[in-house]
C-alpha positions as CSV (number, residue, x, y, z in Angstrom):
1,M,-14.7,-10.2,1.7
2,L,-13.0,-11.0,5.0
3,E,-14.9,-13.4,7.2
4,L,-16.9,-11.7,10.0
5,A,-15.8,-14.2,12.6
6,F,-12.2,-13.5,11.6
7,I,-12.6,-9.7,11.8
8,R,-14.1,-10.0,15.2
9,Q,-10.7,-11.3,16.5
10,L,-9.2,-7.9,15.4
11,D,-8.3,-6.0,18.6
12,L,-8.1,-2.3,17.8
13,A,-5.5,-1.5,20.5
14,T,-3.2,-4.3,19.2
15,L,-3.8,-3.1,15.7
16,G,-2.7,0.4,16.7
17,Q,0.5,-0.9,18.2
18,S,1.2,-3.0,15.1
19,L,0.7,0.0,12.9
20,R,3.1,2.1,15.1
21,T,5.8,-0.5,14.6
22,L,5.1,-1.3,11.0
23,G,4.9,2.4,10.1
24,A,8.2,3.2,11.8
25,D,10.4,0.2,11.2
26,G,8.8,-1.0,7.9
27,F,8.2,-4.5,9.2
28,I,6.8,-6.4,12.2
29,S,7.1,-10.0,13.4
30,G,4.7,-12.1,15.4
31,A,1.5,-10.3,14.4
32,A,-1.7,-12.1,15.3
33,D,-3.3,-13.9,12.4
34,A,-6.3,-11.5,12.3
35,I,-4.0,-8.4,12.1
36,R,-1.7,-10.1,9.5
37,T,-4.6,-11.1,7.3
38,F,-6.4,-7.7,7.6
39,L,-3.3,-5.6,6.8
40,V,-2.4,-7.8,3.8
41,S,-6.0,-7.8,2.5
42,I,-6.1,-4.0,2.4
43,G,-2.7,-3.7,0.7
44,V,-0.7,-2.0,3.3
45,A,1.6,-5.0,4.1
46,E,2.9,-8.1,2.5
47,E,4.7,-11.3,3.6
48,G,8.3,-10.6,2.9
49,I,11.9,-11.1,3.7
50,V,13.9,-8.7,5.9
51,K,17.7,-9.1,6.4
52,E,17.7,-8.6,10.1
53,R,20.4,-9.6,12.6
54,E,22.4,-10.8,9.5
55,E,19.9,-13.6,8.8
56,F,17.0,-13.7,6.4
57,T,13.7,-14.0,8.2
58,T,10.1,-13.8,7.1
59,W,8.2,-10.8,8.4
60,L,5.2,-8.7,7.6
61,V,6.6,-5.9,5.5
62,A,5.0,-2.5,4.9
63,T,4.1,-1.3,1.4
64,N,4.1,2.1,-0.2
65,H,0.3,2.1,0.2
66,L,0.8,2.3,4.0
67,F,3.1,5.3,3.8
68,A,0.8,7.0,1.2
69,L,-1.6,7.5,4.1
70,G,0.8,10.2,5.4
71,P,2.1,10.7,8.9
72,S,-0.3,11.1,11.7
73,R,-0.1,12.5,15.2
74,S,-1.9,9.7,17.0
75,L,-2.6,6.0,16.9
76,T,-6.3,6.8,16.5
77,S,-5.7,8.7,13.3
78,A,-3.5,5.9,12.0
79,I,-6.3,3.3,12.8
80,C,-8.9,5.5,11.1
81,R,-6.8,5.8,7.9
82,V,-6.1,2.1,7.7
83,A,-9.6,0.9,8.6
84,S,-11.1,3.1,5.9
85,L,-9.2,1.1,3.3
86,W,-11.2,-2.1,4.1
87,S,-13.8,-2.0,1.3
88,E,-16.8,-3.1,3.4
89,Y,-16.2,-0.6,6.1
90,R,-15.4,2.1,3.6
91,E,-18.8,1.6,2.0
92,H,-20.4,1.9,5.4
93,L,-18.5,5.1,6.1
94,L,-19.4,6.7,2.8
95,D,-23.0,5.8,3.2
96,S,-23.0,7.4,6.7
97,L,-21.3,10.5,5.3
98,C,-24.0,10.8,2.7
99,T,-26.7,10.4,5.4
100,G,-25.0,13.2,7.3
101,L,-24.7,15.4,4.3
102,K,-28.4,15.1,3.6
103,Q,-29.1,16.5,7.1
104,L,-27.1,19.7,6.5
105,P,-29.3,22.8,6.8
106,D,-28.8,24.4,3.3
107,D,-26.9,24.3,0.0
108,K,-24.1,26.6,1.3
109,A,-23.4,24.3,4.2
110,L,-23.4,21.4,1.8
111,A,-21.0,23.2,-0.6
112,D,-18.6,24.1,2.2
113,T,-18.6,20.6,3.6
114,L,-18.0,19.0,0.2
115,D,-15.1,21.4,-0.3
116,R,-13.4,20.0,2.8
117,L,-14.1,16.5,1.5
118,D,-12.8,17.2,-2.1
119,H,-10.6,14.1,-2.1
120,L,-13.7,12.0,-1.6
121,S,-15.9,13.9,-4.0
122,Y,-16.0,11.1,-6.7
123,E,-17.1,8.5,-4.2
124,L,-19.5,10.7,-2.4
125,L,-21.2,12.4,-5.3
126,E,-22.1,9.0,-6.9
127,R,-23.9,8.1,-3.7
128,L,-25.4,11.4,-2.6
129,Q,-28.5,11.1,-4.7
130,T,-29.1,7.5,-3.5
131,A,-27.7,7.6,0.1
132,P,-29.5,4.8,2.1
133,L,-32.0,5.6,4.8
134,P,-30.8,5.1,8.4
135,R,-30.4,1.4,9.2
136,H,-33.1,1.2,11.8
137,Y,-35.6,2.7,9.3
138,R,-34.7,0.3,6.6
139,M,-35.0,-2.7,9.0
140,R,-38.6,-1.6,9.9
141,K,-39.5,-1.6,6.2
142,K,-38.5,-5.2,5.8
143,G,-40.5,-8.2,6.9
144,A,-39.3,-10.0,10.0
145,A,-39.1,-13.3,8.1
146,E,-37.0,-11.7,5.4
147,I,-34.6,-10.2,8.0
148,A,-34.2,-13.5,9.8
149,S,-33.6,-15.5,6.7
150,S,-31.3,-13.2,4.7
151,C,-29.8,-10.5,6.9
152,K,-28.2,-12.1,9.9
153,Q,-24.6,-11.7,8.6
154,P,-25.1,-8.2,7.2
155,D,-26.8,-7.1,10.4
156,D,-24.0,-8.5,12.5
157,L,-21.5,-6.8,10.3
158,Y,-23.4,-3.5,10.6
159,K,-23.4,-3.8,14.4
160,M,-19.7,-4.3,14.3
161,F,-19.3,-1.2,12.0
162,E,-21.4,0.8,14.5
163,K,-19.0,-0.2,17.2
164,W,-16.0,0.7,15.1
165,D,-17.6,4.1,14.5
166,T,-17.8,4.7,18.2
167,D,-14.5,3.1,19.1
168,I,-12.4,4.5,16.3
169,W,-14.1,7.7,15.3
170,Q,-16.0,8.5,18.6
171,A,-19.0,9.0,16.3
172,P,-22.2,7.3,17.5
173,D,-24.2,8.8,14.5
174,A,-23.8,9.9,10.9
175,V,-23.8,13.6,11.7
176,T,-21.0,13.2,14.3
177,L,-19.0,11.1,11.8
178,L,-19.3,13.8,9.2
179,A,-18.1,16.4,11.6
180,K,-15.1,14.2,12.6
181,V,-14.1,13.7,8.9
182,V,-14.5,17.3,8.1
183,E,-12.4,18.2,11.1
184,S,-9.6,15.8,9.9
185,P,-10.0,14.9,6.3
186,A,-6.7,13.1,6.2
187,D,-8.1,10.4,8.5
188,F,-10.4,9.3,5.7
189,P,-7.9,9.2,2.8
190,E,-8.2,8.4,-0.8
191,R,-7.5,4.8,-1.8
192,P,-3.8,4.5,-2.6
193,S,-3.3,3.9,-6.3
194,G,-0.5,2.8,-8.6
195,P,1.9,-0.2,-8.3
196,K,2.3,-1.7,-4.8
197,V,5.9,-2.2,-3.6
198,T,7.3,-3.2,-0.2
199,V,10.0,-1.4,1.8
200,G,13.3,-1.9,-0.1
201,F,15.1,-4.1,2.5
202,D,16.8,-5.9,-0.4
203,W,18.0,-2.8,-2.1
204,L,21.6,-3.8,-2.2
205,S,20.7,-6.8,-4.4
206,W,19.1,-4.7,-7.1
207,E,21.3,-4.5,-10.2
208,T,19.3,-1.5,-11.5
209,P,16.8,0.7,-9.8
210,P,13.2,-0.6,-10.0
211,A,10.6,1.2,-12.1
212,T,8.6,2.1,-9.0
213,P,10.8,3.4,-6.1
214,A,10.4,1.6,-2.8
215,P,9.8,3.4,0.6
216,A,12.8,3.8,2.9
217,P,11.4,4.6,6.4
218,W,13.6,6.6,8.7
219,G,11.9,5.9,12.0
220,D,14.0,2.9,13.1
221,C,17.5,3.7,14.6
222,E,18.1,0.1,15.7
223,P,20.2,-0.8,12.5
224,L,22.7,1.9,13.5
225,R,24.0,-0.5,16.2
226,S,25.6,-2.6,13.4
227,P,27.7,-1.4,10.5
228,L,26.4,-4.3,8.3
229,A,22.7,-3.6,9.3
230,T,23.3,0.1,8.6
231,A,24.5,-0.5,5.1
232,Q,21.8,-3.0,4.3
233,H,18.9,-0.8,5.6
234,P,17.2,1.1,2.8
235,F,17.2,4.5,4.5
236,W,20.4,4.3,6.5
237,G,22.2,2.5,3.7
238,A,21.2,5.1,1.1
239,L,22.4,7.8,3.4
240,V,25.7,5.9,3.9
241,A,26.1,5.8,0.1
242,T,25.4,9.5,-0.1
243,L,28.0,10.3,2.5
244,D,30.5,8.0,0.8
245,A,30.1,10.1,-2.3
246,C,31.0,13.1,-0.1
247,T,34.3,11.7,1.2
248,G,36.6,13.3,-1.4
249,D,39.2,10.5,-1.5
250,Y,38.6,10.0,-5.2
251,A,37.7,12.4,-7.9
252,W,34.3,11.0,-8.3
253,Q,33.4,11.6,-4.6
254,S,32.4,15.1,-5.5
255,L,29.3,15.7,-3.4
256,M,29.3,18.0,-0.4
257,L,26.6,18.1,2.2
258,R,26.7,21.2,4.4
259,G,24.1,23.3,6.2
260,G,21.2,21.4,4.6
261,I,22.4,22.2,1.1
262,L,23.8,19.6,-1.4
263,R,26.6,20.6,-3.7
264,S,28.2,18.7,-6.6
265,C,31.7,19.8,-7.9
266,H,31.2,22.9,-5.7
267,S,28.0,23.9,-7.5
268,T,24.8,24.2,-5.4
269,L,22.1,21.8,-6.3
270,G,19.6,23.0,-3.8
271,S,17.9,21.8,-0.6
272,A,19.6,18.5,0.3
273,E,16.3,16.8,1.3
274,A,14.6,17.6,-1.9
275,V,17.6,16.8,-4.1
276,L,18.3,13.5,-2.3
277,H,14.7,12.5,-2.6
278,D,14.9,12.8,-6.4
279,L,18.4,11.3,-6.6
280,W,17.6,8.3,-4.4
281,S,14.4,7.7,-6.3
282,S,16.0,7.7,-9.8
283,E,19.4,6.1,-8.9
284,S,18.8,3.9,-5.9
285,G,15.1,3.1,-6.3
286,L,14.3,4.4,-2.9
287,Y,12.6,7.4,-1.3
288,P,12.6,8.5,2.4
289,V,9.4,8.2,4.3
290,A,8.3,9.4,7.7
291,P,6.8,7.1,10.3
292,L,3.1,6.5,10.0
293,V,2.7,7.6,13.7
294,L,5.0,10.5,14.5
295,P,6.9,10.4,17.8
296,E,5.6,12.8,20.5
297,G,7.1,16.3,20.1
298,S,7.7,16.0,16.4
299,S,7.4,19.2,14.4
300,F,4.6,18.6,11.9
301,V,2.6,20.9,9.6
302,P,-0.1,19.0,7.7
303,G,0.6,19.1,3.9
304,K,4.2,20.0,4.2
305,P,7.3,17.6,4.2
306,I,8.6,16.6,7.5
307,P,12.3,17.4,8.0
308,W,14.4,14.2,8.3
309,L,18.0,14.8,7.2
310,Q,19.5,16.7,10.1
311,Q,18.2,14.4,12.8
312,A,19.3,11.4,10.7
313,L,22.8,12.8,10.5
314,E,22.8,13.5,14.2
315,H,21.8,9.9,14.9
316,M,24.6,8.7,12.7
317,A,27.1,10.9,14.5
318,D,25.9,9.5,17.8
319,A,26.6,6.0,16.5
320,G,30.1,7.0,15.2
321,I,29.1,6.5,11.6
322,A,29.2,10.1,10.3
323,T,30.9,13.3,11.3
324,P,31.0,16.9,10.1
325,V,34.5,17.9,8.8
326,E,34.9,21.7,8.4
327,G,31.1,21.8,8.3
328,S,30.7,19.1,5.6
329,W,29.2,15.7,6.5
330,R,31.1,12.5,5.6
331,L,31.6,8.9,6.9
332,T,34.0,8.3,9.7
333,D,37.2,6.4,9.0
334,A,36.2,4.0,11.8
335,F,32.9,3.1,10.2
336,R,34.5,2.5,6.8
337,T,37.1,0.3,8.4
338,Q,34.4,-1.7,10.1
339,L,32.7,-2.3,6.7
340,M,35.8,-4.1,5.5
341,Q,36.2,-6.5,8.4
342,D,35.1,-9.7,6.7
343,D,33.6,-11.0,3.5
344,A,30.0,-10.2,4.4
345,H,30.8,-6.7,5.3
346,M,33.0,-6.3,2.2
347,L,30.2,-7.4,-0.1
348,A,27.8,-4.9,1.5
349,F,30.5,-2.2,1.2
350,E,31.1,-2.9,-2.5
351,A,27.4,-2.9,-3.3
352,M,27.0,0.4,-1.3
353,R,30.0,2.0,-3.1
354,K,28.5,1.2,-6.5
355,R,25.4,3.1,-5.5
356,A,27.5,5.9,-4.1
357,Y,29.3,6.2,-7.5
358,R,26.0,6.2,-9.3
359,L,24.6,9.0,-7.0
360,A,27.7,11.1,-7.5
361,H,27.6,10.9,-11.3
362,A,23.8,11.5,-11.4
363,A,24.4,14.6,-9.2
364,E,27.1,15.8,-11.7
365,R,24.5,15.5,-14.5
366,T,22.0,17.5,-12.3
367,E,24.7,20.1,-11.7
368,S,25.3,20.4,-15.4
369,H,21.6,20.9,-16.1
370,V,21.4,23.6,-13.3
371,Q,24.3,25.5,-14.9
372,Q,22.7,25.3,-18.4
373,A,19.5,26.6,-17.0
């Protein structure tokens, strides 16, 4: 359990800004101790190494458990999702939801509400029969001496949770909290499960793809300022490797990316975003992820993938990295020349090219399977 005094240092506004950066760039530096400890303790970040500005530096690096929370439209939603992963606060929220459920007028209202909270059904149903009475009632049932001797820390913790309910959820009572969660179930997500891995900033050093693919966030365009940073970045580097496999200078460079469709050896594989997601996962050990907090104006339909490829290609075109040639995307000659300017760039280029070769051959196998089907 995190120390209450430590949690009290957690400023929600600062937490929100940290989540915005962590969920877009995949890392943050200079986070306050309270925020750093909180994010690491709930599994959405780890201390790690990021190759930034051509030097290895220690940062707080996002994990796949952060991106499993899904993209949100606001900082408030992001804070709700992350805060609900802290075990003590999650217990409080679940108890409050059960208290709200018990105040519904009839069985139909209960059934309809539980249907909206299906992802929490296991946690709720085991509590529903024994949901605690409201806190003020329970405190009246206890003796004053017992409260003073044994409940000071829990009572302080409960008061802080009540403040979080109001500040984060705008919910001063259990019924309002229930209404808020029913309105936006994604803001009270399931606990992320499975292996925990950090953003794949060291992807070029992997000899083989890891068993569990690492997230590759596409929200940070800063690496595009440097050819070396572009190649080393998990998202931009994977896209560079993909476009290198589209160049056509050698027989193995047999991919073609045109109009949102990926082809191999002139055979259509399907939607480029879907195919690349699978190819990157299996061959590079990466998968593209949207920012935790989407930029204003982003097109977003809950439950559906967020388009990422076209805008990424346009950013690369603006940076002089990629260009459409007769409608097909490929790397520019200038960018490839820059990746050969010295030993550090050449090492990155060679590592990237190995991954491009692997992608191209995996796509050929996929194309063969499509033809057989």
